[in-house]
C-alpha positions, 0 to 999 in steps of 0.5 A, spaced: 491 542 448 489 536 453 491 537 460 497 533 462 498 529 469 504 525 471 504 520 476 510 519 480 511 512 483 517 507 486 518 500 486 519 499 493 514 494 494 508 493 490 503 498 493 506 505 490 505 502 483 498 499 484 496 506 486 499 509 481 495 505 475 489 505 479 488 513 479 491 513 471 485 509 469 480 514 473 483 520 471 484 519 463 476 518 463 476 525 465 475 531 460 476 538 460 474 543 454 472 536 450 479 533 451 481 527 455 486 528 460 493 525 459 496 521 464 503 518 465 506 514 470 514 515 472 518 510 476 521 516 480 527 512 482 529 509 475 530 517 473 537 517 477 540 511 474 539 503 474 544 502 480 541 507 485 534 504 483 536 497 484 540 499 491 533 502 494 528 498 491 531 491 492 534 494 499 527 495 502 525 488 499 531 485 503 531 489 509 523 487 509 525 480 508 531 479 512 532 485 517 525 488 518 528 491 525 533 494 522 528 497 517 524 499 523 529 503 526 531 507 520 523 509 519 522 511 526 529 515 526 527 519 520 520 520 523 523 523 529 523 530 531 530 530 532 530 530 524 526 536 521 522 535 515 527 540 511 533 537 512 531 531 507 531 537 502 539 538 503 541 531 502 545 529 496 540 524 493 535 529 493 539 534 489 540 529 484 533 527 484 531 534 483 535 535 478 533 529 474 525 531 475 527 539 473 529 536 466 523 531 466 518 537 467 521 541 462 521 536 457 514 533 459 511 540 461 505 537 466 499 541 468 499 537 475 503 532 479 501 526 483 506 522 488 505 515 491 512 516 494 515 521 498 522 521 495 519 524 489 515 529 492 521 531 497 525 533 491 519 536 487 517 541 494 525 543 493 524 545 486 517 548 488 520 553 493 525 555 487 519 555 481 513 556 484 509 560 478 511 562 471 513 569 471 517 574 466 524 572 468 523 564 468 518 560 464 519 554 468 515 552 474 512 547 478 505 545 477 500 543 483 502 537 487 498 532 490 501 527 495 498 520 496 499 516 502 499 509 501 499 507 508 494 508 514 499 513 517 503 519 516 511 519 515 514 526 516 517 525 509 510 526 506 509 532 510 512 538 505 510 545 505 509 546 498 504 540 497 498 543 495 494 536 497 494 530 501 490 524 500 489 520 506 487 513 507 482 515 513 479 520 518 484 518 523 490 519 518 487 526 516 488 528 524 495 525 524 497 530 518 493 536 522 496 534 528 503 535 524 502 541 522 498 540 515 493 546 513 486 542 514 483 544 507 489 541 504 487 534 506 482 529 503 480 523 507 479 519 500 482 512 502 488 509 498 486 508 491 485 501 488 483 499 481 476 498 480 477 491 477 479 489 483 472 490 486 469 484 480 470 477 482 468 470 480 464 465 484 467 463 490 466 456 489 469 456 482 475 460 485 476 454 491 475 448 486 480 451 481 485 451 487 483 444 489 480 447 495 473 445 498 468 451 496 464 450 503 470 449 508 472 455 512 478 457 508 484 461 511 489 465 507 496 465 509 501 470 506 506 475 506 506 481 501 509 481 494 516 478 496 513 473 501 516 477 507 514 475 514 515 468 518 510 464 513 514 457 515 512 458 522 506 460 522 503 455 517 506 450 522 502 453 527 496 453 523 497 446 521 497 444 529 490 447 530 484 442 532 479 445 527 476 443 521 479 448 516 483 448 509 489 453 508 491 457 502 498 459 502 501 465 497 508 465 497 508 471 492 515 472 488 519 468 493 520 461 490 525 459 494 520 460 500 515 456 495 519 450 494 521 450 502 514 449 504 512 444 499 518 440 501 516 441 509 509 438 507 511 432 504 515 430 510 509 430 514 502 427 515 497 433 514 490 432 516 488 439 512 487 441 505 493 446 503 494 449 497 501 453 496 501 459 490 507 463 488 505 469 485 498 470 483 494 476 478 487 473 481 488 476 488 481 480 487 478 473 486 482 470 492 480 475 497 473 474 495 473 467 496 476 466 503 474 467 510 480 470 513 487 472 512 493 471 516 498 476 513 503 483 514 499 489 514 502 492 507 498 499 505 495 496 499 494 489 502 490 492 507 486 496 503 484 490 498 482 486 505 477 492 507 474 493 500 473 485 500 470 486 507 476 480 509 477 480 516 485 479 518 489 476 523 496 479 523 502 475 527 508 479 523 509 486 520 515 490 518 516 495 523 515 502 521 509 503 517 506 496 517 506 497 524 502 503 524 497 500 519 496 495 524 495 500 530 490 503 525 486 497 524 486 495 531 483 502 533 478 501 527 476 494 530 478 491 523 483 486 525 486 482 530 493 482 532 497 476 535 501 476 542 504 472 546 498 469 550 493 471 544 496 466 539 493 465 532 491 458 535 487 462 540 484 467 535 482 463 530 479 457 534 474 463 537 473 466 530 471 459 527 467 457 533 463 464 534 461 466 527 458 473 530 465 475 532 467 474 525 461 478 523 463 484 528 469 484 524 466 485 518 461 490 520 467 494 523 470 493 516 464 496 512 464 502 516 471 504 514 472 502 507 472 507 502 470 504 495 471 510 490 478 513 492 481 513 485 475 516 482 475 521 488 482 523 486 480 523 479 475 528 480 479 533 485 484 533 479 479 535 474 477 541 478 484 543 479 485 543 472 479 546 470 479 552 474 
């Protein structure tokens, strides 16, 4: 009988699901005793009910877009020492989710569970504390748990005693986990998983010409995540006023109203730069390989994709909380530039355009920290655990 893995994800931002898909692709290539491992992705929030899923998923999206400071306050308060990690296990939401997960586990009978979001892992840890292994009195038990951190930081909600392994984005994150009391042997600094197909891309000139952009001109990509968070309108205005010769590609994601506003705004002004405004796209692997620099918020998966493409970042905005800590990570690694009151986008971009060696320095730093085989490394770990 083939071994089974369940990946617990959640639709709060695009990163958790994309990381889950990347791992599924690699895990299903693995064989134990001549049979392929089967793998299923479960959106954990949908287990509770549709209404709760929408409240949490759209709540995160709306907070990110309209009240980022409020989201940051919640993030920091929940990460503070005054809130014990064990207190999360006693709340009503976790109790309901644990009940739903127990039912799922009884029906599905997975041999191993991977989580890309802390909510299901807290609930599973609650269950594992009660049912750590199969015995004569109770056939139900919780299998090994692997928690995948999809940001370059470690929020306290991720840290639970019952987790068997943590997948950290970098050695810095591994040290953060150790400082929070996690056993070093439980931590694998493999990176954040991205689909292998992401590394493939078409020729730069073909991609840019399809977008109506010149293939030989310095190209700035401006974006704000899958739902277009961040002050893109003002940032674009600032880019348009920079007296250097470059072109701009703006990606607004699923935020259609933002796309319309930007297009209408551009119609009213005489612009001396070539601009393409794009909505949601499936071609990020091509685009990130075709542009010279990205101006964006540092989401976990966006950051990872830029590292894989050796694409320098300028960060003018972020969602307070995990993205702020992603920005700290990138800055500490010399892989991105962050704006400030004096060091504006204009100042930073002019220096990079005028001094190509500065761009190369950023690229070299990125090259030294990027991790290409994360999903494959996780699949090998899963195979080793299940093969024992």
